[in-house]
N, C-alpha and C positions, 0 to 999 in steps of 0.2 A: 301618134296617140290614136287609139281606137275608141269606139263608143264606150266599152266597159271601163277603160282607163279614164275617160272623161267623166263618167258618172262617179267613179271612185274618188276622183279629185273633188268634184262638187260636194259629194256627201261627206268627204273628209273634213269639210269646213264646219260641219255640225259641232266639232269639238270647241269651236269658239262661242257656241251657245247663241242666246238671243241677247242683243245689246242695242236697245232702242236708241235711235238718233239718226239724223240725216247727214252728218258730216262725212262719213265714209262713203255712203252711196253717192253723195254729191261729188266727192272727189273722184270716185271711180268713173262716174258718167262724164265728168269733165274731161278726163283723160281719153274717153272714148268718143269725144266730140258732141256730147249731150244729145244722144239720139232721141231721148224723150221729148225734146223740143220740136221734133219733126212730126209728132203724132197728134192726131185729133182724138181725144179720149173722153170716155165716161168713167167716172170713178165710183166704185160701189163699196161701202163699208156696212158694218152691222154685226150682230151676234150670230144669228142664224139666217139662212136664205140668201146669202150673198151669191153663192155659186148658181143657184137656180135663177135668181134675178138676172145675173150676168148672161146665163144661157138664153133666157127668154129675150133679152134685149138684142143679143147677137143674132138670134134667129130672125127677129123682126127686121133688123137692118139688112140681113142677107136677103130676106124675101123681097126687099125693096130694090135689090140689084146691087147692093154695096159689097165691096170686098172688106171683110171684117176680121180683125184680130181679136183673140180672146186669151186673157192671162188669168189663170185661176190656180188655186192650191187648196188642199194637197191633191195628189193624183191617185187614181184607183188602179190602173192597169200598167201604165208605163210612165216614166218621168216625162217623156215627150208630150203627154196629155196636157202639161201645164201651159204650153203656148201653142196656139193653133191659128190658122187663117182659113176662114170659111169651112170649119169643121175638120180640116186636115192638120194633124199634128206636125210639129217641126220634124224634118227628116233627121235621122240619126247622124248622118254625115255632116249636115249643116250644124248640128249641135256641137260636134267635135270641132269643126272649124271655128265656131264662136268661142269655145273654151280656149282654144289655142290663141285666139286674138285677145281674150280678156285676162287670161291667167298672168301674164307678165305685169299687168297693171295692179292686179290684186296683190301680188307678191311685193310690189314696190310700196304700196300703201301699208302693207303689214309692217314694214320697217320704219314707218313714221310714227309720231306720237299718237295719231288717230287710232292705231292698232289695226289688226286684221279685219277685213270685211267678213260679215257673217254669211252663212250659206244662203239665206233668203235674200240678202243684199246682192250677192253675186248672181243668183238666179234672176232677180229682177233686172239687173244690168244686162244679162244675156238676152232676156225677153225684149227689152226696149231696143237693143241693138238689132235683134232679129226682125222686129216689126219695122224699124226704120229702113231696113234693106228691102223688106217685102212690100212696103208702101201700101198698106191697106187704107181704105177710105176712113174707117173708124177703128179704134181699139177699145175694147171694154176691159177695164182693169179692176180686178178684185183685190181689195186690201188683204194683207196677210194677217196682221194682228193690230187691233186698235184702229189707228188712223193718223193721229197727230205726228207720231214718230215712226210710222211704218215706212219701209223703204220705198213703197209706191207713191208716197206723198210728195214726191218731187215734181209730179205732173201738174199742169194747169188744165183741168178738164173743161169741156163745154157744159157739162152738167154733173152734179154730184148726187148720189142716191144713198140713202141710209135705210137699211132694213130694220127689223125689230131689235130691241135692246134688252139684254138680260145679263145676269151675273155670270161672268166667265173670265178666266185669266185674271182673277182678282189680285193675285200677287204682283201683276205688272200694271194692270189698268186701274186698280182701285177696287174697294169692296162695297161701293154703293152704286146705284143706278146713275146718280148724278155724275159721279166721277168717271164712270165708264162712258157715259154719253159725252162728257167733255172731251175724252180721248177720240171717240168716233167723230165728233164734230170738227176735229182737226182737219178733215178733208174739205170743209166748207171754205171756199175761196172768195175773196172780195168780188162782189157784183156778179158772181156765177150762180145761176139758179140751183136750188137743191130741193129734192123731194124725199119724203120719209114715210115709211110704213110703221114707225114706232107707235106704240099704244100707251105706254106708261107715261103718266103726266110728268113724272120726274125727268124723264128723258126729253119729252117735248118742250118742257120749260127751258132746258139747256139749249136745245136747238133753236128755239125762238129767240132767245137772247143773243146767241152767237151770230145767227143769221142777220139779226137787226144791226149788230155792231159792225158786221162786214158788208152791210147793204146787199146781202144775197137774198133774193126772193125765195121764201120757203113755201112749199106746197105739202100738205099733209093728207094722207089717207084718212078717211072718216070725217074730215072737215072740208077739204077742197075736192077730194076725189072719193067717190062712193063705189064700193064693191058689194054686189049682192049675189051670193051663191045660189044658183037655181037647183043644181043637183050635184052630188058628190058620191063617187064610188071608187073602187080600186082600178077602174078603167079610165078615170079622169074626172074633170070638173067642168061644169058649165056655169058661167056667171055673166052678170051684167056689169057694165062699167060706165060711170059718168064722171067727166072731168070738166074743167072750164072750156075744153076744146072739142070734146066728143061725147056722144051718148051712144054707146055700142051695146047691142043686145045679143045674148046667146053666144058669147065667146067660149070656145072650147080649148081646153088644154089636156094633154095626155098624162101629165104628171099628177098622180093621185094626192088627195089631201086638201082640205079646205084652205089650209095655210098657203098652198101654192097659188090660189087665186089672188092673194095679196101680193105675193112675189111677182106674179104676172102683171098685176095692176101697176106695181111700182115700175116695172120695165116699160109698160105702155106710157106712163107719165113721163119717164125719162126721155123716151123717144119723142113725145110731143113737145118737149122743151128744146130739142135739138133743132138746128136750122134745117131747112129743106121741106118740100111739100109733103104732106102726110097722105098716105095711101091706105085707106081702110082695108081693102082686100089684102094687101101685104101684111098689115098688122094681124089680121085674122089668120092668114096662112102661116106667118112666123110663129105665132103662139101655138097653133095646132101642131106644127112640125117640131117643136122643141122636145129634145130628149136630154136627160141628164142622169147618167148612171148612178146607182147607189141611193136614190131617193125613192123609197117605196117601190123599188124595182122588182118586177115580178118575173120569176124564172119558170114557174109552172102554175097551172090552175087546178090540176088534179094529181096530187094535193096542191093546195095553194102554197107556194114557196116564194118568199120575198126577202129582200135585204133593205136596210135603211141606215143612213149614216148618222142618225141622231146620236149625239155624244154629250149633251148637257141637258139640264132640266127642261129648258124651253123646247128644245128639239124633241126630247122624249115625250113631252106633253102633246106636241103636235102629232107624233107617231101614235101615241095612245089613242087620241081622238080619232085618227084615221082608221086604226085597227078596229076600234069599237064600232065605227060606222060601217066598215067594209067586211068584217068577218062573217056576218050573216049567220051567227050561231055556231060556227065552227069552233072546235076545241083548238087551242093554240099551244104549240111547242115553241119555246123561246130559247135562242142561243144568245148569250150576252157576254161581251168582253169590254170592260170599262177601264179608263185611265184613272189612276189613283188621285190625280189632282182635280177631279171633278167632284160634284156633290153626289157621291155614290149613294148615300142613304135616301136622298130625295129622288134620285133616278129610280131606285128600286121601288120606292113607295108608289111611284106613278105607273110603272110598267109591269112589275112582277105579278100583281093580282090578275093580269090578263092571261098569264101562262097557266091556263086551266089544265093543260095536258102535261106540263112539266117544264122545268128550267134547267138548261145546261150552262154553267158558268165556265168561261174560257179565259185565256190570257192573251191580250194583244201583244204583238211583237214590237214592244217599245219599252225602254227603260222605266217609263213612268206608269207602266201597267199596274192596276190594282191587284192585290193578292186575291186570286180567285176563291181560295178557301174562306177568306174573310168576307168576300162578297156573298158567297153562298150562305154563310152563317147569317148575315144580315137579311138576305132574301127570304129565308125561312119564316121570318116574322110576318111577311106579306103574302105568303101563299097559304091556302087553306087545304092542306092535305096533298097537294100535287107534289111530285118528287122534285128535289133539287140535288143535282150532282155536279161534280167538277170534272172537266176534261180539258186539261191545260192546252193541248195542241188544237189549234183552230180547225185544221183539216179533219181530225178525228171527231171533234165536237160536231161539226156540220154533218159528216157522214153518219154518225150515230143518231143525231136528231132526225135526219131524213129517213133512216131505216125504221124509226119508231113512229113516223108520221103516216097515218092512214089516209086513204084517198079523200075522205070527206073532212079531213082536218087541215090545219094550217101550220106552217113553220116560218118564223121570222128570225133573222139574224141582225143584231144591232149593237150599239154601245160605243163604237169608235170607227173612224175611217180605217184604222189599221186592222180592226177585226173584219170589217166587211170586204176590205181589199183582198185578204186571203180567202175569205169565204166565197167571194165571186169566182176566184180561180177554180175552186172545187166545183161550184155549181155550174160553171160554163162547160166543164168537162162532162157533167151528167146531163145537162140540158143545153146542148149546143145551139147556137143561134143560126 
């Protein structure tokens, strides 16, 4: 088996869809010797900001001299981005070896009443097996979907962290904030401390109740931990941080957007709850060194060209606020590709009015992609005279938008991970790093 064959086998499991539950992943990991039990982990759930929070925490731990595994999804450039140690993705040959090790067990389980493991379950098993062999000091694990029945929820972490909570995947998680918070709270383990950046009282009420039931000490941003943004621009954010353990002034992060200060604070609090002596210098260096592609990622300054992975209403709101603060009067060209199971009209209402130079609607490479012509028709209600056009091919949409963007203007590509993944390929050829 070569790398391409291994990927084809993994992605072929997509046909089994999403099937929440821990029976199959537990059986698969048992057959593999329960590698997850060999790991010291931090578990991160939430609606938006999980990846950024995980990246901040991993960087802080690395700055302290630890060997750190990081498991995230989805990926932007290559499948191997999903599992890394100290910033180095899993080697392609190692992934092939792991697939050959895991595949017979997957096929054996598929013939049992439990049914075939899903793609995410298999990838999670691959990751835990990989980390068990790599023997990092810590592994930062991002939840895939929800929490309670997510395949990652077989771990017993040292700390759990939950980012903000919004309405997403309502067909799976429930159509209220309370229901979704209940699913996310599934990662709260008995007597394991938990920290959250949630702001909605409906979510906080759920977290407080479940934490109390499980005797897990809960720490909340805005109550136990205070974040004060000093300055924010497209070059980064400076903020002050106060917790029960530290009072840190003028912390700097290179990820733009005020919302990233909350993600960074959540990571700081998670680190403070872990065992081991705290090192303020390492905390500062880890935050400042954090890079996370696809989050207000800038490719050019003249003209300003950036991409952002915002793909739901809360994410788009954070993007809108960051753009409103950072554009500095520039006219904005917007390329937008959205999935049809998102709140399309709400997303457009938030972001389309900023497209003062025009909007190009494109189609993400995903079966769930929204019809770009229907999106364009909706978008026209929110633009005031700026042109709205459809260019289904993402590569051509980005190239066209870039050709129309003048030096003193700005271009932003957003709406879905699938959209910006392809857009980044185009932009990296034009603006090589």
